[in-house]
C-alpha positions in Angstrom: 93.7 71.4 113.0 97.1 69.8 112.7 100.0 70.8 115.1 101.7 71.9 112.2 99.2 74.1 110.2 99.1 77.8 110.1 96.2 80.0 110.2 95.5 83.5 109.0 93.6 86.2 110.2 92.1 89.3 108.5 91.3 93.4 110.0 87.3 93.4 109.6 86.1 96.6 108.4 82.6 95.6 107.4 83.1 95.8 103.3 83.3 94.4 100.7 87.1 93.6 99.7 88.3 89.9 99.6 92.1 89.0 99.5 93.6 85.4 98.3 96.5 84.5 101.1 99.4 82.4 101.0 100.8 82.5 104.1 100.1 83.9 107.8 99.8 87.4 108.1 102.0 89.3 110.5 99.2 90.0 113.9 101.1 93.8 113.8 99.8 94.5 110.3 96.8 92.6 109.4 94.8 93.3 106.0 91.7 95.3 105.7 89.6 92.7 104.4 85.9 91.2 105.1 87.0 87.9 102.9 89.6 85.1 102.7 90.4 83.1 99.9 93.2 80.6 99.7 94.4 77.7 98.6 97.5 76.8 100.1 97.6 73.1 101.4 97.3 73.5 106.0 96.5 77.2 106.0 93.4 77.4 108.1 91.5 80.6 106.7 88.6 82.2 108.6 86.7 85.1 109.8 85.7 86.2 113.0 81.1 87.4 113.7 78.8 88.5 116.2 75.6 89.5 115.1 76.8 88.9 111.6 77.3 86.2 108.7 79.9 83.8 108.5 79.8 82.1 105.1 82.6 79.2 104.2 82.8 78.2 100.4 85.1 75.4 99.3 86.2 74.4 95.8 87.1 70.6 96.3 87.8 70.2 92.7 90.5 73.6 92.6 91.1 72.9 96.4 90.4 77.0 97.0 88.3 77.6 100.3 87.3 80.7 101.3 85.5 82.5 104.7 83.7 85.7 104.0 82.6 88.3 106.9 78.8 89.2 105.8 77.2 91.6 108.0 74.9 94.0 106.8 76.9 96.6 105.0 79.1 93.7 103.9 76.4 91.7 101.8 74.7 95.4 100.6 78.1 95.7 99.5 79.2 93.1 97.5 81.1 90.5 99.1 80.1 87.4 99.0 80.9 87.7 95.5 83.9 89.0 95.9 85.0 86.1 97.8 83.3 84.0 94.7 85.3 86.8 92.6 88.4 85.8 94.0 87.5 81.9 94.2 87.3 82.0 90.6 90.4 83.9 90.1 92.3 81.3 92.2 90.5 78.1 90.7 90.0 79.3 87.4 86.4 77.6 87.6 83.3 77.9 88.5 82.6 75.1 91.1 81.8 76.1 95.1 79.9 75.2 97.9 78.4 78.5 100.7 75.8 77.6 103.1 75.3 80.6 105.6 75.7 79.9 108.8 75.0 81.1 112.5 73.4 84.5 111.9 71.5 87.3 113.8 67.4 86.9 113.1 64.7 89.6 112.7 62.8 88.7 115.5 65.9 90.6 117.9 67.7 93.1 115.0 65.7 96.1 115.5 66.7 98.9 113.1 65.4 102.8 113.1 64.4 104.0 109.8 67.7 105.8 108.9 69.2 102.4 108.8 66.2 101.0 106.9 66.8 103.6 104.7 69.9 103.4 103.8 69.8 99.6 103.3 67.1 99.5 100.9 68.6 102.3 99.1 72.1 100.1 99.1 70.2 97.4 97.3 66.5 96.8 97.4 65.7 93.3 97.4 66.8 93.9 101.3 62.8 94.8 101.8 61.7 91.0 101.1 63.8 90.5 104.3 62.8 93.5 106.3 59.6 93.7 109.0 57.8 95.5 110.9 57.2 94.4 114.9 56.6 98.8 115.9 55.8 101.5 113.6 59.1 102.8 114.2 61.0 100.4 114.4 62.4 97.8 111.2 63.8 94.4 111.8 65.8 93.2 109.6 67.0 89.6 108.8 70.6 89.5 106.9 70.5 86.1 107.0 69.8 83.3 105.7 67.5 84.2 103.4 69.4 87.4 101.8 72.6 86.2 102.3 71.0 83.1 100.4 69.7 85.7 97.8 72.6 87.8 97.2 74.4 84.1 96.5 71.6 82.9 94.2 72.2 86.0 92.1 76.5 85.4 92.2 75.8 82.3 90.4 
């Protein structure tokens, strides 16, 4: 990033809100959202993740970029689709690329039956991302399969 580039962050809440940002945000009052979209040259954007999935979008022709924080709640709630809609609003075009990035895998992301039931109620398609290694615990992989499925459905 050039020394003159500015950056912008969000106060991430594991939701499905995407915001268009055209300038650096005041650190004392960060907007609450889980995807940031911009068409401002020189403004660096990004999201923070631990076990959630970062998804970076780009429309090179319209010069619009986005970064989404896709945890299970945001992915199921539509954060990817919200980022796409906000990009299209800025770009007035549907060209984009969005490869899922690093993520936690089902091999180590164990959840209890209440969590699994909540996710399946919100989006039955997550059933394909769930496996059982123990009778009382499920393992869920939000990405890359689930996030890729959500992105494919959004196209």
